[in-house]
N, C-alpha and C positions, 0 to 999 in steps of 0.2 A: 489796318492801314495797308494799302496795296503797295507791294515792293516795286520800285522802279525797274523797268526791263533791263537797264544797263547793269544794275546791281545783281539782278538775277543771273545775268549772263556771266558776270565775274564768278559767281558761286558755282555755276555749272561747269566752267572750264576745267577745274581740277578733277571733277568726277568723270568728265568725258575723257580727259587725258589718261586717267587711271584705267578706265575701261579699255581704251585703245592699247595701253601697255600690256594689260592682261591678255588681250587677244593676240598680240604679237608674241608674247611669251609662250602661249599655248601652241601657236603655229610653229614656232622654232622648236618646241618640244616634239611636236608631231614629225617635223622634218628630221630631228635627231633620231627618233624611233625608227624611221624608215632607213636611215643610214646605218643604224646599229644592226637592224635585221639583215641588211645586206653586207654586214661585217666591214663596212667602210668606217672604221673607228675614228680616223682622223677627222672626217667630215662630221661624225657624230659629236665629237668633242667641240667643234666649232658651233654646231647648232644648239647643243645643250648649254654651252657657254653663253650663247645669245639669250637663251631662255632665262637663265638665272640672273643675267645682267638686267633684263627687263623686269624680272620678279625675283628678288633675292630670297624670298620666303618659299620658293617653289621646291619643296622637299623632294618630290619625285625626280625633278630635273637634276638636282644636286646628286642624287643617288646614281642616276644613269650616267652623269658626267664622270663620277668616280668609276663606274663599271667600264666605261669606254677607255679611260686611262688604264685601268687594270687589265683590260683585254689586250692592250698593246705592250704591257710589261712582260719581259721574258726572264723567268727565274734563272739565276746563275750567271747572268751577264752583268758585270759590274761597271759598265761604261756610264758616264754621267747622264746621258740622254735617257737611258733605260731606267736608271734609278730615279730620275726626275719624274718619270711617268708614275712610279709607285708612290712617290711623295704627293703628287697631284691627286692620285686616287684617294689617298688617306685624307687629304684636306677636304676633298669633295664629300666623302663619306661622313666625316665629322661635321661638316656644315649641314648635311642632310639631317643628321641626328639633332643638331641644334635648333633647326627651324621646324622640324616635324612635330606637329601638334597632335597627331594621331586621331584626328577628328573623323576621318572616313576609313572605311575598310581598306581602301587602297593604300592610304597613308600608314595604317597599322602593318600591312603586309610589307611595305617598303622599309619600315623601321626594322622589322625582323630580318629582312634581307641585308640591310645595312650592318646590323650588329653581327650577323653571320659572316659577312665579308671582312669586317675588321678583325673578328676572332681568327679567321683563316690567315689573314696577313700577318698578325702578330704570333702565329703559331709556326711560321716558317722563316728561314733566313731570307733576307738580311735583317728583318725586323723582329726576329724571334725573341719574345719576352713573355714569360709566363704571367707575370702580374698584370700586364696590359691585356693580354689575351683573355685571361680569366675575368677581368673587369667587364669586358664586352660579352663574354659567354654568360656571365652571371646575370647581366641585364637581359640577355636573350631568353634565358630560362624564366626570369621574373615576369616577362611579358606574357608568358603562357606556360605555367609550371607543369601542366599535364601533357603538353604536346611532345610526343616521342621524338620528333625531329630536333627540337631544342635540346632535349636530354641527350640525344645521340651526339650533338655538337659538343656538349660538355664532356661526355665520355671520351670522345675522340681527342679532345684537348688534353685530358688527363693522360691518355695513352701516349700522345706525342711527346709529352714532357716526362714520360717514364714514371708517372705517379700511378703505379699498377694497382695498388689497393683501392685508390679512389675510383679508378676506371672500373674495376671489378664491381665495386659497390653500385656504381651508376648503371652498368649493364644489368646487374641483378635487379635493381629497382625498376628498370624499364620492363624486364621480363615478368616480374612479380605483379606489376601494375597492369600488364596486358597478358594475362595467363592463357588466353585463347588465340593469341596472335603469333602465327608461325614465324613472322619476320623478327619480332622481338626475341623469341626463343632462339632463332637462328643466329642473331647478332651476338647473343651471349655465348653460344657454342663456338662461333667464329673467333671470339675473343680468347676463349680458353685454348683454341687450337694454335695460337701464336706463341712463339718461343720467348716469353716475357719473364719467366721465372728461372732462377739460378738453381742448379742441382749441387750435389756435394762437391763436385769437381770445379764448380764455378761456371760451367757451361750453361748457356741459355736453353731452356726446355719449355715445351708446352705442357698444359694439363690435358693430355689427350683423352684420358679416361673420362674426365668430366665433360669434355667436348662432345664425344660420341654418345654419352649417356643422355645429355641434354638434346642433342640433335635427333636421337631416336624418339625422344618424347615429342619433339617438334613434328616429326613425321606423323605421329599418331594423332596430332591435333587435326590433321586433314587426311584421314586414312584412305580416301579415294583419290588423292592426288599423288601420282607416281613420282613427281619431282622431289618430294620429301625423302623418299627412300633412296632415290638416285643420289641426293646430296650426301646421305649417310655413306653410300658406297664410295663417293669421291673422297671423303675423309679417310676411309680405310685404305683406299689405293694410295693416296698421298703419303700416308704414314708408312706403308710397306715399301713404297718406291724411294722415298727421300731420307728416311732415318737410317744413317749408317751404323747406329749402335744396336739395332735390332739383330737378334740371332735369327737363323733360318727358321727355327721352330716358332718364334714370335711372328715372323713374316707370314708363315703359313696360316697362323691363327687369324691375323688381320686380313689376309687375302680372302680367306674363307668367309669371314664375317661380311666383307664387302660383297662377295658373291651372293650371300644370303639376302643382303639388302637389295641388290640390283635385281634379283629374281622376283622380289616383291613388287618392284616397279614394273617389270615386264609382265607380271601376272595381271596388272591393271591396264597396261598399254603395250601389247606385243610389238607394235611398230615403233616404239620409242627408241629412235636410232642412237641417241646419246647414251642410253642405258646399254644397248647392245655393244657399242664401241667400248664403254668402260668395262663391260663384262670381259671383253677380249683383253683389255689391259690388266685386269685383275688375274686372269688366267696366266698371263705372262709372269706376273709376280709369283704366282703359285708354282709355276714351272721352275723359276730361278731357285726357289727355296726347297724344292723337292729333291731328295737324294737319289731316288730310284730312277735310273736312266729311261726305262720304258714309260713310266708315268710322266716324267719330264717331257718326253717327246709327244706324248698324248696331249698334255696340256698346251704345248706350243702349237700343235696342229689345230687344236680347238680355238686357240687365240687367233690364228690366221683366218680361220673360217668366220669367226665372229667379226673380225675387222672388215672382211669383205661384205658380210651381211649388213653391218652398220653403215658402210659407205653407200651400199645400194639403197638402203632405206632412206639415207640422207638425200640422195638424188631424187628419189620418188617424192619425198616431202617438199623439196625445193621446186620440183616440177608442178606439184599440185598447188603450191602457194602462188607460183607464177601464173598458172592457168586461172586461179581464182581472181587474182589481181586484174588479169586481162578481161575476164568476164565482167567484173565490177566496173572497169573503165568503159567497156562497151555499153553496159546498161546505163551508166551515167550519161554517156554521149547520146543515147537514144531517148532519154527521158525529156519530156517537154520542159522548157524553161519556165520558172515560176511566173504566173500571170499571163502566160501565152494561151 
């Protein structure tokens, strides 16, 4: 039986209206993205708000609505307007999680970003709460248990709440699961270099020996990359420069080990200006701890020379980068437009 045209029209109206609403929601979302990129967060809030009003199940729009509110929040300011922004961000993030079905790759990515944002909010004042932060971090890891970024978020959470043993376990898990990744190795070394452990006197101390041992292993994962050895040198310099409990003899040992590391970096890249500058800094620490006046002056003179060399190399590198950028811009301007 043929359906009357009037009845068919009544059936089509809801579908047409729904399609129109979807188009309006997507346009508002697009306008919100433009405002967000321009850091006009107030306008972004209005546009994203319009998008979720038209489509309450628009997970991406709810997420960016939360992000826009969050971008306007200023930590440490307790005035009602500022705190309201944080509350609005939380509500939008939670709504995004509620409606996010994870059906597309973009929705999956948005879900991860939403969980990360909520973990961060509940890791800091004024919402600092371990159980809530852990709930979101646990969901984040569950979404992709092997993704180092998610595991780093959990490790960072443990660290912020002074659960040092759990943080250590997580950093070690990441490093052991990624044995050939210098970043994972370096994160574990960086963790050990923080003053998170109590000594006999109750003072906070790092596990410096473990840190530099691991960091040296990190450098060997990429033996032709000078930055690995340079990072080892920075750890030794930082220890010699900042630790007031070191004896002069210990400072000399650490300064020399730093110099050995920086020389490895310079052997690979002689114009590595950061390494030259740090070599000068390490020579200063060596001079401070040296009892012999003649050697002290010799080391100081060398430190001054290295500082000048490093600054000159820095200027040359910056000039070369500027020239390369100008050449690329000129080449781009001279290239014919696509389709011309």
